[in-house]
C-alpha positions as CSV (number, residue, x, y, z in Angstrom):
1,M,95.2,265.7,-73.6
2,T,93.2,263.5,-71.2
3,D,95.4,260.5,-72.2
4,L,98.6,262.4,-71.4
5,F,97.2,263.5,-68.1
6,K,96.2,260.0,-67.2
7,E,99.7,258.7,-68.2
8,L,101.3,261.3,-66.0
9,L,99.2,260.4,-63.0
10,D,99.6,256.7,-63.6
11,V,103.4,257.0,-63.8
12,A,103.6,259.2,-60.7
13,E,101.4,256.7,-58.8
14,D,103.6,253.8,-60.0
15,F,106.7,255.6,-58.7
16,K,104.8,256.8,-55.6
17,I,105.6,260.4,-56.4
18,T,103.5,263.3,-55.2
19,M,103.4,266.5,-57.2
20,A,102.4,270.1,-57.2
21,F,102.6,272.8,-59.9
22,V,102.5,276.6,-60.5
23,A,101.3,278.0,-63.8
24,A,102.0,281.7,-64.4
25,G,100.6,283.7,-67.3
26,G,99.3,280.7,-69.2
27,A,99.2,276.9,-69.2
28,A,95.7,276.9,-67.8
29,D,95.1,273.6,-69.6
30,L,97.2,271.9,-66.9
31,F,94.3,272.2,-64.6
32,G,92.6,269.5,-66.7
33,L,94.6,267.0,-64.6
34,F,92.0,267.5,-61.9
35,R,89.3,266.0,-64.2
36,I,91.1,262.6,-64.0
37,P,89.7,260.3,-61.3
38,G,92.4,259.5,-58.7
39,C,94.3,262.8,-59.3
40,S,94.1,263.5,-55.5
41,R,96.4,260.6,-54.8
42,V,99.2,262.3,-56.7
43,M,98.5,266.1,-56.9
44,L,98.9,268.0,-53.7
45,E,98.5,271.5,-55.0
46,A,98.1,273.6,-58.1
47,T,98.4,277.4,-58.3
48,M,97.7,279.9,-61.1
49,L,99.6,283.2,-60.8
50,Y,98.4,285.9,-63.2
51,G,98.9,289.4,-61.9
52,K,102.1,290.9,-60.6
53,S,100.7,291.0,-57.0
54,S,100.1,287.3,-57.1
55,F,103.8,286.6,-57.7
56,T,104.7,288.8,-54.7
57,S,102.1,287.1,-52.6
58,F,103.3,283.6,-53.6
59,L,107.0,284.3,-53.2
60,G,106.6,286.5,-50.0
61,S,108.5,289.4,-51.6
62,K,108.7,291.3,-54.8
63,P,110.7,289.3,-57.3
64,D,114.0,290.5,-58.7
65,S,113.7,288.7,-62.0
66,K,111.4,289.1,-64.9
67,F,108.1,287.3,-64.5
68,V,108.6,285.2,-67.7
69,S,112.2,283.9,-67.3
70,Q,114.0,280.7,-66.4
71,Q,115.1,282.3,-63.1
72,M,111.4,282.9,-62.2
73,A,110.3,279.4,-63.2
74,D,113.1,277.9,-61.1
75,L,112.2,280.2,-58.1
76,L,108.5,279.2,-58.4
77,S,109.2,275.4,-58.5
78,T,111.7,275.4,-55.6
79,K,109.4,277.7,-53.5
80,L,106.5,275.4,-54.2
81,Q,108.5,272.3,-53.1
82,L,109.4,274.0,-49.8
83,K,105.8,274.9,-49.2
84,T,104.1,271.6,-50.2
85,K,106.8,269.0,-49.5
86,A,105.8,267.3,-52.8
87,D,108.3,264.9,-54.3
88,L,108.2,266.7,-57.6
89,C,107.2,270.3,-58.3
90,F,107.0,272.0,-61.6
91,A,106.5,275.5,-62.7
92,V,105.8,277.2,-66.1
93,T,105.9,280.9,-66.8
94,C,104.4,282.1,-70.1
95,A,104.1,285.1,-72.3
96,L,101.3,284.1,-74.7
97,Q,99.4,285.9,-77.3
98,T,97.7,289.0,-75.9
99,D,95.4,291.8,-77.0
100,R,97.9,294.4,-75.6
101,Q,101.0,295.8,-77.1
102,R,103.9,293.6,-75.9
103,R,107.5,293.6,-76.8
104,G,109.1,290.3,-77.6
105,R,108.1,286.9,-78.8
106,D,105.6,284.4,-77.3
107,H,107.7,282.2,-75.1
108,A,107.7,280.2,-71.8
109,F,110.0,278.5,-69.3
110,I,109.5,275.2,-67.6
111,S,111.3,274.2,-64.3
112,I,111.1,270.9,-62.6
113,C,112.3,270.5,-59.0
114,R,113.0,267.4,-56.9
115,T,114.5,267.2,-53.4
116,G,115.0,271.0,-53.4
117,Q,117.0,271.1,-56.6
118,V,116.0,272.1,-60.1
119,V,116.6,269.0,-62.2
120,K,115.3,270.2,-65.6
121,Q,115.0,273.6,-67.3
122,T,113.3,274.1,-70.6
123,P,113.0,277.4,-72.5
124,V,110.2,277.2,-75.1
125,D,109.4,279.2,-78.2
126,I,105.6,279.0,-78.2
127,Q,103.9,277.5,-81.2
128,G,100.2,277.8,-82.1
129,E,97.7,280.2,-83.6
130,G,95.8,282.0,-81.0
131,R,96.0,282.0,-77.2
132,A,94.0,278.8,-76.7
133,E,96.2,276.8,-79.1
134,Q,99.3,278.2,-77.5
135,D,98.0,277.4,-74.0
136,A,97.3,273.8,-75.1
137,Y,100.8,273.6,-76.6
138,I,102.7,274.7,-73.5
139,S,100.5,272.5,-71.3
140,R,101.2,269.4,-73.3
141,L,104.9,270.1,-73.5
142,T,105.0,270.7,-69.8
143,I,103.4,267.3,-69.1
144,R,105.8,265.6,-71.5
145,E,108.8,267.2,-69.8
146,V,107.6,266.1,-66.3
147,L,107.0,262.6,-67.6
148,A,110.5,262.5,-69.1
149,S,112.0,263.7,-65.8
150,I,110.3,261.0,-63.8
151,N,111.4,258.3,-66.3
152,E,115.1,259.5,-66.3
């Protein structure tokens, strides 16, 4: 994953793009970006939302949509861009393997925002055995989606 992180930071630096991200309910492996020297030249901010109250605090009001939905991912990425003024913001909302009873499948939604507009939406059926593998999967996929959006 380190090579993928380095590639993202190098491409962003080449294009002179600043970035910020929000991860909600998973994708904690994204925070590995901060282990790469020079990350501070590109990454302005990163936030992990986990409990319901953290969504309300981040958004400034109780959300109308489900926590894990494309609508929520879009809302998070656009709100983050307004807050940070980063050139590119991305958000990922996840429902990963849990030790509680949960209805529905393991899934996630990725949203990438530039200049106040959502430019890419990606619904994802999560692959992987166990939560750590699922987290790594969605984190890698998110970085690949961000790279693709920069290169488009």
